[in-house]
Structure formats: C-alpha cells, structure tokens
Residue, then its C-alpha position, 0 to 999 in steps of 0.5 A: m444191491n440184491i432186492q428180492e420180491n414177495i418175501s415173508l417177514k415171519h422171521y423178521n418180527t418177533f411176533g412171528i406174524d407172516v405177511i408179505a413184503k411186496s419188496f425186500v433188501e438188506i442195508n448192510g452199509l450207509a452208502q448202500l442205504q443212501r443208494v436205496l433211498e434214491l431208488k425212484a423205482y420204489p417210491n414207498k420204503f419201510i424200515l424194519s431193523g430187529g422187528s422187536n417193537v412192532l405189530l405187523t397188521q397187513d401185508i407190506d406194500a413197499l421196499v422193506m429195508h432191513i437195516n443190518l449196519k454192525g459194528i462197535s467202537v470206542v471213540e473217546e474214553t477218559d479215566e472214568h469213561v467211555y464214549v461206545k459208538v455202536m451201529a444200529g444193526e447191532n443186536w442190542h442184548e449181544f451189546v449189553l453183553w459186550t459192555l459187559a465184557q469190557d467192564y463198562g457199566g450203565i446198561e446191565n439193567l437193560s439186559l436181555i430187551p429184545g431188539n436192535v440198537g438202532t430201534a433203542p432211541i425210538q423207544n427211549i427203552g428202559a427196565y429196573g430203574v434205567e432208561l437209555k437216556d441215562v447213558f446217551v449221548s448222541c445218535a446218527a440218523m439218515n434224512m430220508e428226504s435229503m439222503e444227508l447223516e444229521a446229529f441229534d444230542l440228548d435235548s434234541c431227541n426229547f425223550g420220555y416215557r417210551d417215547s422220543f422226537f422219532k416217535n412223534e416229529g420225526k416219524g417216518k423222516y429219519i434212519i438211526t444208523s448208530v448211537i454214541l453212550k457214555l458209560s462208566k469205567i470205574n466207580h460204576q453206580l449200580n441200580t439196584g432199587y427195584g425189590v426183585i433185583e435185590e431179592e435175586l441178588k439175595r438168593k444168590g448170596v451176593i452181597y457186594p454186587t458187580i454190574q456183571d451181577i446185575s445183569e445176571a439177575v435182570i436176565v433171571i428175572r426176565q427169563s422168569k416173567l416174559p416168554n422167549p420170542k423164539e419160542i412163543g411169538n411176542s414183543g414183550s410189553f405190549f403196553k406202556n404202564p400209564v401215568v396219571s394225575k394226583k386227582t385220577f391217582e386219588k380216585f383210583h387208589k381209594k376204590n383200589p387200596d392194595a394197587p401197587y403204584y410208583e410216585v413219579d412226582k408229586n402230581q404224577f403217578k404211575i400205575p402197572a398196566g399188567w396189574l390193571i389187565q390181571q385185574c380184568g381177567y385176562k392174564g392167561k386168557r387165549f382166543g385162538d392163537a392170540g392171548v395174553h401170557e400166562k405169567q406176565a399179563l402185559v405181554l401179548v403172544n402169538y402161539g403159533n398162527a394168529s395174525g397181527s389184526e387179531i392181536l391188534e383186536l385182543a390188544e383194543k378188547i383189553q383197552t376197552e376193558v381196563s377203561k370201563t373197569f378203572k376209567i384209565q387208559i392204557t395204550p400200546e408201547v408196540n408200533i401197530i402198522k395198520 
C-alpha cells in the first residue's frame, strides 16, 4: 500500500483545479479498499473517482482514496439480453465503446459522458432521452462504517433527475465498487427522439441506424458543443435543467413565448438552463481564467489557472442573475467541495 503525502490533484479532476491532497492512495482492489478504510491513522477520508463531476475549492485535509477498480464481465445472459458487471474504476465512455463492439444496446446515447462507471449511479447520468436507470439492475457499494459490501437494486437507489440515494441519505457513507447493467443483444430499442440526433443521422445519410450509428452521432454532437476536458478544464454541464411547476411555467412562458421547454408531465416542465444563462448574457463570458464556454452556456470552464473558488463565484453570480431575471432557481449538477 503506497500512501503519498501532499499530492496535487490537478490531473485527477477534469476542471484541472490545482489543490493539494494531504495524503493520497490508489485503490486497485476490494481487499485494499477495506484495509485503507480500517486505517485509524487517517480518520478523515475523501473518495475520488474519475473527478469529472466535482469542483474542488480548497486543499483536501484528508486521505484521498482514488478508486481505480477495473474489470468488465458478463454475469448472465438470455437470448435477448445480457447482464454486464462493470467495476467502478472503468472509464464510462470506454465501457460504452466496449458494449458497442459486442453489439450490446442500451447506453449508446450516453456516449462521451466523462467520468468513471462508479459515479454513474450517483448522478443517474443521462443524455439525449436516456438515463442510467433505464438499464440499471444493481450496484455493489462498500459501507464505509461496517466495511461490508451491500447490494442496491433499482428501487433502493431512488433515482431521480441527476439524483440518487447516494447524493442524499447515502452521501459520504458508501463507496460504489461495481455496477450491473441489463443491455439488449437483439431488437435494440433505438432512442432517436432528440432532433439533433435525427439531424446528424440525416446529414450522414443514415436511414436505418444501428446502435453504433447513434453513438457516432452523439459523439459528433457532443464534440461540437462541449469542450474536451483535456484541452479546456470543465465538468460538462455544470447546472441541472430546472423542472418547474405548471403555474411557474405558465408565468414564464407568457413572458418568454419563444423559450424552449420540455413537458415532463401535465404538472411539470423542464426549461433548458443553458438558454436561461445565455439570455442573461453569460455565454462566452470570461472572468480571468474562469468562464462560460463560448458554444454551450451550461458549461463553466477553467482556461488555465482558475481556482475552484473563482469557478464557484462565477456559478453563484449566474444563479443570482437567472433568479433575478426569470424568477427560476438553477442548481449545480456538479458536486462542490467547500
């Protein structure tokens, strides 16, 4: 077990924020994970996976445990479906590419989402009409107090819009170690409902799309809108799209008849946060090295040496302006460490 001291986390978070971990250890196995949790010399522990959905605003005065558990295996299959177990440290997009190579369908719309598999259930990641919960069977998570593995099925994860049990009651209590997903082997149910996907398929001359075609279209769309974290520090969508009541929506729509929206159900409506931010004039704005991406107002970026506090200050400024202008609250999708 190699515990290092005073390690920069700049290359362990996609924002590229340069904060220092007082202590740092790479977790490569379940037995090692248990041993590290038992270490009384390090009472404070901080879990870090792919670092794709976190904003670090200060040094971490704790033992940072970098979850690097690897492995993909088929645990069960039928004529129509396959159940795949994926360890938490696997890169999400690389896993999606693996499923496509096997012609397993269900997560092609989730291509190019940054981060690792272990954080996918925490966020209930989603894009272009598909969410993790649509294919989720269960996950294993280590209880940080008892140091025993527990199983969580679909119901016990309590998934919501970019939300789950692990972001609420279970926050800071569990470490997800693996996930089991149910994917299709035949008769793939393609989700091309989003206009941008249909437009990209049409542009490429694809009439009868495969799951591979869907993935390629999503990759092109995401690359055209979202900056590569390896080139510009970012965490993808920083804010959730607000879901408002029918009463609030009707007031908003009356004043903003051209605003885009999505009907969640008869009583709830989703309004794109990116549109709200853009209307407030923040798209492409830069404050030192902290800024809003020029192509997608939903993405906050680090142009080089911004601190986490500077990114957070910009986020709060945007929240205040959106609330003042539209009387609608937008909340971060990113986990902010203060």
